C-alpha positions, 0 to 999 in steps of 0.5 A: 296281275291275276292268271290267265283266266279260262273264257266261255262264250255261249249265246250272249253269255260270257264266263272267266273262271280264274282256278289259282285265285277261285273266283269266276265271273259272269256277264250277261243280258248284253243290250247295246243302245248308243253305242254303250254295252250294258250287262250284269256282271256276277262275281263268285268265289269258291275260296272255303269260308267265303265260297257264294256270291261276292257282287252282282250289279247292272254295268256299262262295261266301258264306264270308268266310274261304273268299274271303279264302283264295282272294283271298291265293293269286291275289295270290301268283300275279299282283300288280296285279289286284283280286282281291278285287273280281273274286272278290266280283263272281262269288260274289255273280253265282252265287249270284243267277243260280242262286237266281233260276232260269228267269225267270217268263214270259207265254206264249199270245200269242207267235207259233205255231212249231209242232211241230219236228224235228231229223229228221222224224219221228223226233227232236223238236228239243229233246226227249228222245226214246227208241228202244228194242228187244231186244239185236242189233236194230241200235239202236246202229246206227241211234243212229249213223246218225242221228247222221252224218245230223245231223251232215254233213246227209245227205239220205236214205231220205226223211229230211231232217235239220237240220245240227247238231254230234253228242256221242255218248255211249257207255257199252255200246261201245268208241272203236275200235268206234264208230270202225269203225261211222261209217267204214263207214257214212260209206263208205256214203255216199261221204264222210269223216265224224266225230262227237264221241265220249266213252267213258262210264262215270260216270251221266249226273247224275253227269257232267252239269258235263262234258257241260255243258261239252262242250255248251257248248264244241262248240255240240252241238245232239244228244247221243246216250245208249248206252244209258239202262240204265247212264247212269241209274246206279241200277236201271232200275226204280226210278223215282228214278234214271230221273228223276234221268236225264232230269232231267240230259238237260233240264239240257243243253237240246238234242235228245237220242236215248236208246238202251234195252233192253227186258226179257229175253224182248222181250215188252213195247211200252215201254222197260225199267224204271220207267214214268217212262221212257215218261212222261218221254220225249216221243217214242218209237219201238220198234226190231224187226228180222230179218235180210234174204234175204241173211244181210249184211242187216238190215231195220229196223222203226221203230214210233212208240209214243208221242208228246206232241205231234202225231199218231203217225207211220207205221212207218219201215223201213231197210235195212242192208247189210253190205259189207266195209268199208262199211254201205250204207242203204237203205229197206224196206217193213216191210209187206212182211216177214213179220217187221217187219209184226209191229211194226204195229198190230193194224188196219194188220196187218188191213189187210194180211191182207186185201189177198188177199181176205176173211177170217173172224175165225178166219182172221185169228186164225190167220193173224196169230196174235192173239187173236179178241177183239182182232181183232173188236173192232178190226174192228168199231171200224174198220168203215165206216172201214177195214172192211166186212163180208159175211156171215161175212167181212171186207173192206177198205173200202181198203188202207192205202198 
């Protein structure tokens, strides 16, 4: 009989290692139909002169004939090992672990951990985070910046990330483009830096086993998906493809940042497609941008649109300065930018407008290019809290910092 194996299970990947026998078995890509659990089995050895793959096969894990065929093939490659016991042990353990799923546990009396962030407040830890906006607003640059900051623990622009390994799944660009972008951002920080990158073609749900392996082998703490439309593998308006995408993210058990688009005209306050994108994401930020006074500057505003735990956070302004071989990162005040201020909540835009003095509802409507009914409703909702009325004019109780 073989010795007791070391067993590891992660996201549908089951790994068995016999140290004394110098044998390892991995079973993954499991699928169940009609009560039959089938998967791919990969058997390797580290014995001198034999190191490498011994057998790779598609196997119905409860099939006697299927297991016997694998055992016969292994005996031809390497004698002196109880292959029947090893294969039987692997198949039985995989079936049991796969079907038992996650354990039932008690909650409520555990020590409270509170909300944790990989980057506070942009990325909630071990949750599905989304940033969305029109094309050309700098979403990929922001995602690359956040990935670089997490990979190397870079404290900058009032953001203090936890350090973790990052994997960037690119469905839109190329390795060369990403390489240049990371080099230029790193040069702006005055460092040499790298992150893991994968040119992606298959939808995330279909590619999940390989992504899970990459996460496990590289100790990944943050997955960046650029972008959701292609990673879904179906029409983004259809719930099925979106649900499948977020289920795959959940199976990875790491923090994720998904980059998404808006409708053609960018006139929605949520990601393009099925409402499930907004519902299944735990933390959502909208991206808007404008060219700065200099053509080599991009001013980016990040606006918190949804969170499942905790309050919505104030907007974040980021300035990207594109030098010849570097991208310099700085902050920008969204309230002082004529375009970025439009992304603020109406109450904040009214407060900003009133910093110059009291105004009527009509004056505010003309200045903010918004409906009088919306402005009047907001003023009355926050009357005496944020705004005060004198005659037909309104002013600030205080100016929001």
